[in-house]
N, C-alpha and C positions, 0 to 999 in steps of 0.2 A: 564217809569219814569226816564229813562236814563241808561246809560251802567253800568252793574254791579249790578243794583238794583234787590233785591230778588222778587219784584212783577213784573214779566216779562212774555212776550208773551208765552215763552216755558212752562209756567204752563198749559195753555189750550191745547197746543200741546201734553203734556205728558198725559193728561187725555184722549184726543181723541185716541192717539195711543194705550192706554191701553184698552179702551172700544172696539176698533175694533179688537185688538188682542185677547182679551178674548172672543169675541163673544157676549158681552153684548149689544154693540151697535146695533147689528142686531135686538134686540127685542124691541127697543126703537122707540117711535113716535117722530121724530126729527123736531124741528121747529126753524126757524130763529127769533131772537129777534127783534121787532120793536122798534122804538124810542119812549119813553115816552114824553108826552107834559109837558111843564114847570108847567102847571096847576096841573098835577099830582104829580110832584116833590114837589110842594108847599103844599101838604097834610102833609108832614112831616118837610118841611124846610121853613124858612122865605124867603119872596120875596127878601129881600137884599142879602142874601147868594146865591140864585139862580142867581140873577142879577151880583153879584160879579164874580161868576165862569164864566158866559157868557162873561162878559166884559174882564176878564183876557184872555179868549180864543181868543177874537177878537183882543186884543192888541198883543198877541203873534203871530197871523197870520200876522199882519202888520209888526211886528219886523222882522220876517222871510222873508216877502217880500222885506225888506229893506236890506237884507243880514245878519240879526243877527242869534243867536243861536236858537235852536228848542226846549228849554225847559223854563218853568217858574216855580220857586220853590214857593209852598204854604207855607210849613213848612219844617224843616230839613228832614223829612222823605218822604214828599209828593210833587210830581211835576206834571205839566201838559205839554203836547205837542199838536200840532195842531189837533190831533185826539181824545183828551181826552173828549171834549164836546160830540161828538156823542157816544163815548164808554159808558160814564155814563148815558147818556139817553137811550141806548139800555140795559144797565145792569138793570135799573129800569123797562124798558119796557118789558124785559123778565119776571120779576116777576109779572107784571100787566097782561101780556098775559096769564101766567101760572095760575094766579088767575082766570081769566075769563073762561078759559078752564076747570079747575077743578070745579068751581061753576056751569058750564053749563052741567057738567057730561061728557064732552068729554074725560077727563082724570081723573083717580082716583087720581093721584099725579103728581108732576113734580120736576125735578132737573134743576136749571138754572146754567149752566157753564158760568159764567160772570166774567169780570174784569173791573175795579179794585173792590176790596172788599168794604164794605159799613159800617160795624157795628161801626166804630169809628166816622163817620160823625154825628155830632150834628145838633141840629135845625138851627143853624146859623154859623156853623164852619166846615171846612174840616180839617182832621188830620189823622195821622196813615196809610198812603196809600189810605185813603177813602175820596171820594168827596161828593157824595150823598149816603143816606142810604136806599138801595133798599128794605131791608126786613121791615123797619118802613114804607116805602111808600106803600108796599104791604099790611101790616097789616092794615093801616088806610084806604086804598082803599077797603078792604074787608068789613070794618065796615061801612064806609060812603057811598060807591057806591053800594055794594051788601046787605047791611042791616043786617049784622050779628050782634049778640049781644055779643059774647064771642070769642075772638081770642087769641091764645096763640103763644108766640115766644120762641123757644128753641135755645140757643146759646152754642155750645161746642168747640169754637175756644179757643186757648191757652191764648188769651188775652181778658180781660173784654170788652164786648160790651157797652161801655160807651156812645156811641152816641145813640144807640137804647134806653138805659135807659133814657137818657137826654130827648129824644123825647116822650117816652111812659109812663114814671113814673107818677103815679097819675091817670092814665086813668083806671077807674074800668072795662072797657070793655076788658082790656088786662091783661094777666098774662105772665110775662117773667120770664123764668128760665135759669140760666146760670152756667157753670163751667169755671173756668180760673185760671191760675197760679197767686199766689199772695204772696209776693209782686212783682210786675212786671209791664211793660208798660201796661196801661197808668197811673197806680197807683190808680186806683178807684176801687169801687165795694165792699169794705170790709164793708161799711155802706150803704145799699140800700137807694135809694132816695124815694122810696114809698113802700107801703104795697103790691102792686102788683108785686114786684121785689123779686125773690128767688134767691140770689146769693150765689154760693159756692166757696169761695176762696180756692185754693188747694196749699200746699207747693210744691216747686220744687222737682223733682225727685219721685213724687208719681205715683204709677203704676196703671194699670187698675182695679185691683180687688178692691182697695180702693175706686177709683172713682166710680165704679159700686155700692158699698155698700151706698155711699153717695147720689147718684141718687135714689136708691131705698128708702132711709129714707127721703129725702128732696123733690126731684122734684115730684116723682110719686104721693104721697098723695095730694100735692097741685094741680097737673094737674087733678087728679080723681075729687077732690072737685070742681074745676072750671068748668069742663065738656066743654071743648072748642068745638066750632062749626067749627073751622079750625086751622091748625097748620102751622106756618112758621118756618123755620129752618135757623139759620146763621150756615151754614156748614163749619167751619174751621177746617182744618186737620193738624195744626201746633202743636197740642199737642201730635203728633206722637213722638215716642222715637228717631227717626232718624232725626228730624228736628231741625236744629241748632238755629232757632229763639225762641225756648222754651226749657224748661227743664222737661216736663212731659213725661210719659212713656206709652201712649196709643199705641196700635197696632191695626192692621186691624180687628181682632176679637172683639176689644173693640168697634170700630165704628159700626160693625155689630150689637152688642148687643144693644148699645144705640139707633141705628136706629129702631130696632125691638120694643124697649120700647115705642118710640114715635109712631110708627105705631100701636101698640096695643091701645094706648090712642085714636089715630084718628079713628080707626075702631070702638071703643066702643061709642064714643061721636060725631064724626065729619064726619061720613059716609066716613072715609078714607081719607078725604081731607087734603092734605099736600103739601106745596110749599117750596122747600129747595133751598137756593141760596148759591153759593160758597163763602167763606170769605177767611181765610188764608190757608196755606199749601205751603211750600216753598222748601222742599226736594222733587225734581221731582218724584223720584221713590215712595217714601212714600205716596206723594199726589195721584199719579195715582192709587195705589193699594187701597188706603183708599177710594177714590171716587167710584171705582169699588165695594167695599164692601158695601158702602152706597147705591149705586144705585141698586145692586142686591136685597137688601131687599126691597126697595121702589117698584121695578118691579116684586117681587115675583119670582125671578130666582135662 
């Protein structure tokens, strides 16, 4: 997204290095992400939004060929370069391929190490570093193409997943539960858009013990009652106490605990089926350690 932007390629490098150094990577079934088709993206997004992003990518390529600059700005926080179109198709493609593999029983669960994040991308708008909403695409794909009746989305990014809520609110086949710092970007979430949304706004500087209690009181009873057949995770790690883009106080042990609670629900009702997709996390060291903690639980390591 441009020099100095926190949503940078080094994020995935840090995760890769940590998984290799810790030995966790040796235990994983690693797969390259395919590109999703625009038809699949349009499960969650309007044709106009998809066409606008594609058109902007084509204009940018022509501009660069004529000697222009390599970035096009979508909003003050979000930019495209000539590779963005392929990247966002692969981000959704990873979640779709993971969904297929988990539904087929090839994998019990999956973690998709993708960029850019997606949970701020609304039905017809890109924003907040996000272009397409890969978790919403995956959840609707599981419902529409795999015939599931109940899918849960869990979002523990420091920012409210307003795009996912915009796309999925009111859909009785989906239960979305989320924690997020509030008031904070994007300023939404205090008033849920539908009865299928369980939003937990958290004040700045709240630590993990308080957040765990809120999850036990608010998330888990709703997930138990809903009995999801599959769970998608918007796995943002910017609520870590070392991440400067937020002011919450989670640490690696909290991500381990949260992931275990999600896995317990999945094991009880969804045959263990979980697809997790990377969202935020911008302190490279904290991000890498938190992803390791998350993946260790998913992989029973």
